[in-house]
C-alpha positions in Angstrom: -16.5 4.0 15.7 -17.5 7.4 18.5 -16.0 10.3 18.9 -14.5 11.6 15.2 -16.0 14.8 15.8 -15.8 15.3 19.7 -14.2 18.2 21.0 -10.0 18.1 21.2 -9.0 17.3 24.9 -6.2 19.9 26.2 -4.3 20.8 28.7 -6.2 20.8 32.1 -8.6 17.9 30.7 -8.9 14.5 33.0 -7.5 11.8 31.3 -9.7 9.2 29.5 -10.5 6.0 31.5 -9.4 2.8 30.2 -10.0 1.3 27.1 -13.3 -0.8 26.8 -12.6 -4.4 26.0 -13.2 -5.4 22.2 -12.2 -2.0 21.4 -9.3 -0.4 20.5 -8.6 3.7 21.0 -6.8 6.1 18.4 -5.7 9.4 20.1 -6.2 11.7 16.9 -6.6 15.7 15.7 -9.4 15.9 12.7 -7.4 17.5 10.6 -4.0 15.9 10.6 -3.1 13.4 7.5 -1.0 11.1 9.9 -4.0 10.4 12.0 -6.4 10.4 8.7 -4.2 7.2 7.8 -4.8 5.4 10.9 -8.4 6.5 10.8 -8.7 5.2 7.3 -7.5 1.4 8.0 -9.7 1.5 10.9 -12.7 2.5 9.0 -11.3 -0.1 6.1 -10.9 -3.0 8.2 -14.5 -2.3 10.1 -12.6 -2.3 13.7 -14.4 -0.9 16.3 -13.0 1.8 17.8 -13.2 5.3 19.7 -11.4 8.4 18.7 -9.9 10.7 21.2 -9.2 14.4 19.8 -6.0 16.3 20.8 -5.5 19.8 20.6 -1.9 20.0 19.4 -1.9 23.6 20.2 -2.5 22.8 23.8 -1.8 19.0 24.8 -2.9 17.5 28.4 0.0 16.6 30.5 -1.1 13.3 30.0 -0.8 12.7 26.6 3.4 12.5 26.9 2.4 9.7 28.8 0.9 8.0 25.8 3.6 9.2 23.1 6.6 10.7 24.8 7.2 13.0 21.3 3.4 14.1 21.8 2.6 13.5 18.6 -0.9 11.8 16.8 -1.9 9.1 15.9 -1.3 6.9 18.9 -3.6 3.5 18.9 -3.9 1.7 22.7 -5.5 -1.1 23.5 -7.7 -2.8 26.1 -4.6 -4.3 27.9 -2.8 -1.0 27.7 -0.6 -1.5 25.1 0.6 1.6 23.1 1.8 2.0 19.5 2.2 5.0 18.0 3.7 6.5 14.4 1.2 6.4 11.8 3.0 3.4 9.3 3.4 1.5 12.2 0.1 2.1 13.6 -1.5 0.9 10.4 0.6 -2.3 9.9 -0.4 -3.3 13.8 -3.8 -2.9 12.6 -3.6 -5.1 9.7 -1.5 -7.6 11.1 -3.5 -7.7 14.5 -6.8 -7.6 13.6 -9.1 -10.3 11.0 -10.9 -9.5 8.0 -9.7 -7.8 4.6 -5.7 -7.8 4.6 -4.5 -4.6 3.3 -0.7 -5.7 3.0 -0.3 -8.6 0.4 0.6 -11.7 2.5 3.6 -12.4 -0.2 6.9 -11.4 1.0 8.2 -9.9 -2.5 4.8 -7.6 -2.7 4.5 -6.3 0.7 8.2 -5.1 0.3 7.3 -3.7 -3.2 4.2 -1.6 -1.4 6.8 -0.5 0.7 9.5 0.8 -2.2 6.2 2.8 -3.5 5.3 4.1 -0.6 9.2 5.7 -0.1 8.7 7.2 -3.4 6.3 9.3 -1.9 7.8 10.5 1.2 8.9 13.6 0.1 5.4 15.0 -0.9 3.8 15.5 3.1 7.0 17.7 3.5 6.6 19.6 0.4 2.9 20.2 1.2 3.5 21.1 4.7 5.6 23.9 3.1 2.8 25.2 1.0 0.2 25.2 3.6 2.5 26.6 6.6 3.3 29.5 3.8 7.0 28.8 4.4 9.6 29.8 1.6 7.5 32.0 -0.5 10.3 32.9 -2.6 10.7 29.5 -3.7 7.0 28.7 -4.6 7.7 28.1 -8.3 11.0 25.9 -7.2 8.8 24.0 -5.0 5.9 23.0 -7.3 8.5 22.4 -9.7 9.9 19.0 -7.2 6.3 18.4 -6.0 5.2 18.0 -10.0 8.5 15.7 -10.1 7.5 13.5 -6.8 3.8 13.2 -8.8 5.7 11.9 -12.1 7.4 9.4 -9.9 4.3 8.6 -9.0 2.3 8.2 -12.4 5.1 6.5 -13.8 4.4 3.7 -11.3 0.6 3.4 -12.0 1.8 3.4 -15.9 3.6 0.8 -15.5 1.3 -1.2 -13.6 -1.2 -0.5 -15.8 -3.6 -0.1 -12.8 -6.2 2.2 -10.9 -4.6 1.9 -7.3 -1.0 1.5 -6.2 -1.9 -2.2 -4.6 -2.9 -3.7 -8.1 -6.9 -3.8 -8.9 -8.0 -3.1 -5.2 -7.3 -0.1 -2.8 -4.9 -1.4 -0.3 -2.5 -0.2 2.1 0.0 1.8 0.0 -3.5 3.7 -1.0 -4.3 4.5 2.4 -0.8 5.8 3.3 -0.7 8.1 0.4 -4.1 9.4 -0.2 -4.4 11.8 3.0 -1.9 13.8 0.8 -3.5 13.9 -2.0 -7.0 15.2 -0.3 -5.4 18.1 1.1 -4.3 19.4 -2.3 -7.0 21.5 -2.9 -6.1 23.5 0.3 -2.6 23.9 -1.2 -3.6 25.7 -4.2 -1.3 24.6 -6.2 -3.0 27.0 -8.8 -2.7 29.8 -7.0 -5.0 32.3 -8.0 -6.9 35.1 -6.2 -10.8 36.1 -6.3 -12.4 38.8 -7.1 -16.2 39.0 -6.9 -18.7 41.0 -8.8 -21.8 42.6 -7.9 -24.1 41.3 -10.9 -27.0 43.5 -9.5 -24.4 47.0 -9.6 -21.7 46.0 -11.6 -18.5 48.2 -11.8 -18.1 50.1 -15.2 -14.6 49.1 -15.6 -15.6 44.9 -15.2 -17.1 45.3 -18.8 -13.5 45.5 -19.8 -12.7 42.2 -18.7 -16.0 41.1 -20.1 -18.1 43.0 -22.9 -21.4 41.2 -21.6 -20.6 41.6 -18.2 -21.0 38.2 -17.3 -18.9 35.8 -15.0 -16.9 34.0 -14.5 -13.5 35.4 -16.0 -10.2 34.3 -15.8 -7.1 36.9 -16.2 -3.4 35.9 -16.0 -0.2 38.2 -15.4 -0.2 39.0 -18.8 -3.3 40.8 -18.9 -4.7 37.8 -21.1 -8.8 37.4 -20.4 -10.3 33.9 -20.6 -14.4 34.3 -20.1 -17.5 31.5 -20.3 -17.0 29.1 -17.8 -16.3 25.9 -20.1 -13.9 27.7 -21.6 -12.2 28.7 -18.6 -12.3 25.4 -17.3 -10.3 24.0 -20.4 -8.1 26.3 -20.3 -7.0 25.6 -16.8 -6.8 22.4 -17.1 -4.2 23.0 -20.7 -2.4 25.5 -19.6 -1.3 24.6 -16.2 0.6 21.1 -14.9 -0.6 18.3 -12.3 -3.7 16.2 -12.5 -5.4 16.3 -15.8 -9.0 16.2 -15.4 -9.9 16.2 -19.3 -8.6 12.2 -20.4 -5.9 12.6 -23.2 -7.5 10.1 -25.5 -8.7 12.2 -28.1 -12.3 10.4 -28.3 -13.2 10.3 -24.8 -12.2 14.1 -24.8 -14.9 14.3 -27.3 -17.1 11.6 -25.6 -17.1 14.0 -22.1 -18.1 17.2 -25.0 -20.6 15.4 -26.0 -22.0 14.6 -22.8 -22.3 18.2 -21.8 -24.1 18.8 -24.8 -26.8 16.3 -23.7 -26.6 18.2 -20.3 -27.6 21.5 -21.6 -31.2 22.5 -20.6 -30.5 21.4 -17.4 -29.6 24.6 -16.4 -32.1 26.7 -17.9 -34.7 24.2 -16.4 -33.4 24.6 -12.9 -33.6 28.3 -13.6 -37.3 28.1 -14.4 -38.2 26.0 -11.5 -36.6 28.7 -8.9 -38.0 31.8 -10.6 -41.6 29.9 -10.4 -41.0 28.8 -6.8 -40.2 31.6 -5.9 -42.9 33.9 -7.4 -45.4 31.3 -6.6 -46.5 29.8 -10.2 -46.9 26.0 -11.0 -44.3 24.1 -11.7 -45.1 20.8 -12.5 -44.5 21.2 -16.0 -40.4 22.5 -15.7 -40.3 19.7 -12.8 -41.5 17.1 -15.2 -39.2 18.3 -18.1 -36.4 18.3 -15.2 -36.9 15.0 -14.2 -36.7 13.8 -18.0 -33.7 15.3 -18.1 -32.1 13.5 -15.0 -33.4 10.5 -16.4 -31.3 10.8 -19.9 -28.1 11.4 -17.1 -29.4 8.3 -15.3 -29.6 5.8 -18.5 -25.5 7.2 -19.0 -24.2 6.3 -15.8 -26.4 3.0 -16.1 -25.1 2.1 -19.1 -21.5 3.0 -18.6 -21.6 1.1 -14.8 -19.7 4.0 -13.1 -20.0 6.3 -10.3 -18.9 9.4 -12.3 -20.0 10.5 -15.9 -16.1 10.7 -16.9 -15.7 6.7 -15.9 -14.5 5.5 -12.3 -12.8 8.8 -11.1 -14.2 12.3 -10.8 -13.3 14.3 -14.2 -13.9 17.5 -15.8 -17.9 16.6 -17.0 -18.3 16.0 -13.2 -17.2 19.2 -12.1 -19.4 20.5 -15.1 -22.0 19.2 -14.1 -21.6 19.3 -10.7 -23.2 22.9 -9.5 -26.9 22.8 -10.5 -26.7 19.7 -7.9 -25.4 21.3 -5.4 -28.3 24.2 -5.9 -31.5 21.4 -6.2 -32.2 21.3 -2.5 -32.0 25.0 -2.2 -34.1 25.7 -4.8 -37.1 23.4 -3.8 -36.7 20.7 -6.3 -34.2 17.9 -4.9 -37.4 15.5 -5.5 -36.8 15.9 -9.1 -33.7 13.5 -8.5 -35.6 10.8 -6.2 -36.4 8.2 -9.2 -32.7 8.2 -10.3 -30.7 6.0 -7.8 -27.0 6.1 -10.0 -27.7 9.6 -9.8 -28.3 10.2 -6.2 -25.2 7.8 -5.6 -23.2 10.3 -8.2 -24.5 13.2 -5.7 -23.4 11.5 -2.8 -20.0 10.4 -4.1 -19.1 14.3 -5.2 -19.9 15.2 -1.3 -16.9 14.0 -0.8 -15.1 15.2 -3.1 -12.5 17.8 -1.6 -12.6 20.5 -4.0 -16.4 20.2 -3.7 -16.5 20.3 -0.1 -14.1 23.2 0.2 -16.8 25.4 -2.3 -19.8 24.3 -0.3 -22.1 27.1 0.7 -24.4 26.8 3.7 -27.7 26.3 2.7 -28.9 29.2 5.0 -26.6 31.4 3.3 -27.6 30.6 -0.1 -31.6 30.7 1.0 -30.3 34.4 2.6 -28.6 35.4 -0.6 -32.0 34.2 -2.8 -34.3 36.3 -0.8 -32.3 39.5 -1.3 -31.8 38.4 -4.9 -35.1 38.4 -5.5 -35.8 41.7 -3.9 -33.3 43.1 -6.2 -31.4 44.1 -3.3 -27.4 44.5 -4.2 -26.4 43.8 -0.9 -27.8 40.0 -1.6 -23.9 39.4 -2.8 -22.5 40.0 -0.1 -24.7 37.9 2.5 -23.1 35.7 4.9 -19.9 37.9 4.8 -18.8 38.7 8.3 -16.7 41.8 6.9 
């Protein structure tokens, strides 16, 4: 299963050799959602494969022999047979290879998955328009249309009363739809701009946004100001359409807030550990206290028997916890979760989330910021920026 991160081949590059026996080749592009469908199925079924990435802005001449339209994905087997179009490649893989079947054997259930897939057919076009910045004057209309398309899918899940579109377990239709949902964060359905504040040298006007000069602060087009991080997050979830991060059920919502109360010591302890570590002070007792707090969280995950604190899927409480766990390694206290296997699984799962991935900061940049910050250098806040 090699080559997924290999450099793409462009015009003038020599064609790859024959496909080895027992392996299937996929011509792909790392960021292409259509090609991702095929790669998802290859990995879900555990099929031995190699990936050849194609530069879609500068395609090799020989690639048009693989697909006359010059599009990815394309499958090529050791017999030289070529299969293209993402849904066709996925169905071929499911039929041609043994193991877990992603499409049902029952003809009606198989047709039903394909009908559900048709319900999502408008989503790729709408999201591509956003990504390419097309029809900016009609963003609100496009968003409204996108919300309608999502409502159709929501209705399907509500009627089925299942987690996945194919039923209780993930199946072909889920893999076919997923790549577009993975990219929602990049589309920025909540249009926003970011103003970074130098906390060592705050602008005078900023105190008109927050009386204590703290971040974060939200400001909307009506000049309404919302601050305190938890309040800001709840406001965004309430005020904007789309996927809800807090549960609708009042008890479940209250339960997430109670979990947040259990977490309240962690931010203070992580900060104290960082300060002690940076100042060369003993921090054994602080780390022991932090380990105990993590044991409490480990117990919750064990009791719930779920990957995430909100249940089977990531939700508001997970996002509210995450920033302190992202910093454990940078702060030099990652060993504080060495005794909590469920918590480590949660950390690994969070790192796969598109919203989390979009905001991850390189460790070396973070360390550079901390070095300047502890020197009271106001340049710390722009560390790592190229301009």
